[in-house]
C-alpha positions in Angstrom: -14.0 53.1 -105.2 -10.2 52.5 -104.0 -8.2 55.1 -103.6 -6.6 56.3 -107.0 -2.4 56.4 -106.8 -2.0 56.8 -110.8 -3.7 59.0 -113.5 -3.2 58.0 -117.4 -4.7 61.0 -119.5 -4.6 61.2 -123.4 -3.9 64.9 -125.1 -6.1 65.6 -127.6 -9.9 65.4 -127.4 -9.1 65.0 -123.6 -6.5 67.3 -121.6 -6.5 69.8 -124.9 -9.3 72.0 -125.8 -10.2 71.7 -129.4 -8.1 75.0 -130.1 -4.9 72.5 -128.3 -4.8 75.1 -125.1 -4.3 73.8 -122.2 -8.0 74.6 -119.6 -6.8 76.3 -116.3 -9.0 73.8 -114.3 -7.0 70.9 -116.1 -3.7 72.1 -114.9 -5.1 72.7 -111.2 -6.7 70.0 -110.8 -3.9 68.0 -111.5 -1.3 69.7 -110.2 -3.3 69.6 -106.6 -3.6 65.5 -107.5 0.1 65.4 -107.7 0.8 67.6 -104.7 -1.2 64.6 -103.2 0.7 61.9 -103.9 -0.7 61.2 -107.0 1.2 59.9 -110.4 0.5 61.7 -113.8 1.1 59.6 -117.0 0.0 61.4 -120.2 -0.3 58.9 -122.9 -0.3 59.6 -126.2 0.2 58.3 -130.1 2.4 61.4 -130.0 6.2 60.9 -129.9 7.9 61.5 -126.7 9.5 65.0 -127.9 6.1 66.3 -128.9 4.6 65.1 -125.5 7.0 67.3 -123.3 6.1 70.3 -124.1 2.4 69.4 -122.8 3.8 68.2 -120.1 5.6 71.8 -119.2 2.5 73.3 -120.1 1.1 71.4 -116.9 3.6 72.1 -114.9 3.8 68.7 -113.7 7.3 66.0 -113.9 5.0 63.1 -115.8 5.3 59.9 -116.6 5.1 59.6 -120.7 3.8 57.0 -122.5 4.0 57.5 -126.0 3.7 56.2 -129.1 0.1 54.7 -128.1 2.5 52.6 -125.3 4.8 51.8 -127.5 7.5 53.5 -125.6 7.2 54.7 -122.0 10.1 56.5 -119.5 10.0 58.0 -116.2 9.6 61.4 -114.8 12.1 63.9 -115.7 13.2 63.9 -111.8 13.8 60.0 -112.0 16.5 60.7 -115.0 13.8 59.5 -117.6 14.2 55.9 -117.2 12.6 53.6 -120.0 9.9 51.5 -118.3 8.8 49.9 -121.7 9.6 49.9 -125.5 8.0 47.8 -127.8 9.1 48.1 -131.5 7.3 46.8 -134.6 8.4 44.0 -136.4 10.3 45.2 -139.5 8.8 42.5 -141.8 5.1 44.2 -140.4 6.9 47.7 -141.2 7.7 46.6 -145.1 4.4 45.9 -145.9 3.6 49.7 -145.1 6.3 51.0 -146.7 5.7 49.1 -150.0 2.5 49.8 -149.7 2.8 54.0 -149.2 5.1 53.9 -152.0 2.5 52.2 -154.2 -0.4 53.7 -153.8 0.8 57.2 -152.8 -0.9 57.3 -149.1 1.5 59.6 -146.9 3.6 57.1 -144.0 4.9 58.5 -140.6 7.7 56.1 -139.8 9.0 57.2 -136.3 12.4 55.7 -135.7 15.2 56.5 -133.0 12.7 59.6 -131.4 12.8 61.3 -134.9 10.1 61.2 -137.8 10.9 60.5 -141.5 8.6 60.6 -144.4 9.5 60.0 -148.2 10.1 63.7 -149.9 7.4 63.2 -152.0 4.8 63.9 -149.2 6.2 67.0 -148.3 4.1 69.9 -148.2 0.9 67.6 -149.0 -2.5 68.3 -146.9 -2.3 65.4 -144.7 1.0 65.5 -143.4 0.6 69.5 -142.9 -2.3 68.6 -141.4 -0.4 66.2 -139.0 2.6 68.7 -137.8 0.3 71.9 -137.2 -1.7 69.1 -134.5 1.3 68.0 -132.9 4.2 70.6 -133.6 6.3 67.8 -135.3 9.2 68.1 -137.7 9.6 65.8 -140.9 13.1 64.4 -141.5 12.0 64.0 -145.2 14.5 61.5 -147.5 14.0 60.5 -150.9 12.2 57.2 -149.8 11.2 55.0 -147.4 13.6 52.1 -148.9 16.2 53.0 -146.6 14.1 51.5 -143.7 13.3 48.3 -145.2 14.6 45.8 -142.3 14.3 48.4 -139.4 12.0 48.3 -136.5 10.1 51.4 -136.1 8.5 52.6 -132.7 5.1 53.3 -134.6 3.8 53.7 -138.0 1.0 56.4 -138.9 -0.6 55.7 -142.5 -2.6 58.9 -143.1 -5.6 59.2 -145.4 -9.2 60.8 -145.5 -11.1 59.5 -143.3 -13.7 57.3 -145.8 -10.1 55.4 -146.8 -9.3 55.6 -143.3 -11.8 53.4 -142.3 -11.9 51.4 -145.4 -7.8 50.6 -144.9 -8.6 50.1 -141.2 -10.7 47.2 -141.5 -8.7 45.8 -144.9 -5.2 45.7 -143.0 -6.5 44.3 -139.7 -7.8 41.5 -142.0 -4.6 41.1 -143.5 -2.4 41.4 -140.5 -4.4 39.7 -138.0 -2.1 39.7 -134.8 1.1 40.4 -136.6 -0.2 44.1 -135.5 -2.0 46.0 -133.3 -4.1 48.7 -135.3 -5.9 51.5 -134.7 -7.8 55.0 -135.1 -7.2 57.9 -133.3 -7.6 61.1 -135.5 -10.0 60.9 -138.5 -7.1 60.8 -140.5 -4.7 58.3 -138.8 -4.4 55.0 -139.0 -1.5 53.9 -136.4 -0.1 50.5 -136.3 2.2 49.0 -133.0 3.5 45.9 -132.5 1.3 43.5 -131.4 0.4 43.7 -127.6 1.1 47.2 -128.0 -1.5 49.7 -126.7 -2.1 52.2 -124.1 -4.1 49.1 -121.9 -0.5 47.5 -121.9 1.2 50.8 -121.6 -0.6 51.2 -118.2 -0.3 48.1 -116.9 3.6 48.6 -117.3 3.3 51.6 -115.5 1.6 50.5 -113.0 3.7 47.2 -112.2 6.6 49.2 -112.5 5.6 51.8 -109.6 3.8 48.7 -107.9 0.2 50.5 -108.6 -2.3 48.3 -108.7 -4.9 48.6 -111.4 -7.5 48.6 -109.2 -5.9 52.5 -108.0 -5.5 53.6 -111.8 -7.9 56.1 -113.5 -7.4 56.7 -117.0 -9.2 59.1 -119.1 -10.0 59.6 -122.7 -12.0 60.2 -125.7 -10.7 58.1 -128.7 -10.6 54.6 -130.0 -7.2 54.2 -129.0 -8.1 55.3 -125.4 -10.3 52.3 -125.2 -8.1 49.3 -124.0 -6.7 51.9 -120.9 -10.5 52.6 -120.2 -11.2 49.3 -119.8 -8.4 48.1 -117.9 -8.0 51.3 -115.4 -9.9 50.4 -112.1 -11.5 53.6 -113.1 -12.0 54.0 -116.8 -13.1 57.6 -117.6 -14.7 58.9 -121.0 -15.2 62.5 -121.5 -18.5 63.8 -122.6 -17.3 64.2 -126.1 -16.3 60.7 -126.6 -16.9 58.0 -129.3 -20.4 56.5 -128.6 -18.0 52.8 -128.4 -15.8 54.4 -125.9 -18.7 55.9 -123.6 -20.3 52.0 -123.8 -16.6 51.0 -122.5 -16.2 53.2 -119.8 -17.0 52.9 -116.4 -18.2 56.7 -115.9 -18.6 59.7 -118.2 -18.2 63.2 -117.9 -20.7 65.8 -117.8 -18.3 68.9 -119.6 -16.1 68.2 -122.4 -13.0 68.7 -123.4 -13.5 72.2 -124.0 -15.1 72.4 -120.3 -12.4 71.5 -118.6 -14.0 67.7 -118.2 -10.7 66.0 -117.4 -10.8 68.5 -114.2 -14.1 67.0 -113.5 -13.0 63.9 -113.4 -10.5 64.1 -110.9 -11.9 66.5 -108.8 -15.1 64.1 -108.4 -13.2 60.4 -108.2 -9.5 61.5 -107.0 -10.0 64.1 -105.1 -13.5 63.7 -103.8 -14.9 67.2 -104.1 
């Protein structure tokens, strides 16, 4: 096994427990890795502003891979340099704006580091669920038609799990290679530019800092973590991961996100305790 110089880790279901708290063991293990010179990247579908509080909880100056890799910035100590940015084409976004309007599915529209939604979806269960999970605040507008012709950083179509799974198949068949569509939380259908995923984000970070992929570790639990787990030199699935994530990983932790599974991975395969 190569020496690990870069760790990319997911937030929900991975770094945080189910109560959205940070297990102290995770903080301690990652802090020790950081002190030894290992770069830490937080890789999430969340927007940048809602990842920063997680970085502060860790107490580590991190690289931030936001929007599933559509926007990546370096550590605060480096002035948050823009490492990569790939927005979704406006013509693809238009398909979802019109679908949301015509079929009444809430749509999260991320643009210029703000989260927009149509006023009709304010205080609906799915939008309130998203806010409660991420602490993201919505900028409500009369409708999203004002963003026709705009390239957003990312979209999330919100739907109850059975509908979400059906829409995932339908939009993947419709759009093909025009967009990357993935599932994260049970209610989220996430839409990014084609070629944008956490795996391509990991590659961008590694290239920026001169780290070989063989020297990277990726830790995650969900479908939107698959690409970085596959691409990393040391892909780690949490014990609570979905079966396809476990199947793609090099190793699976014995502990879940509620039990400090990230600390287990870092201690065993980075700190070599």
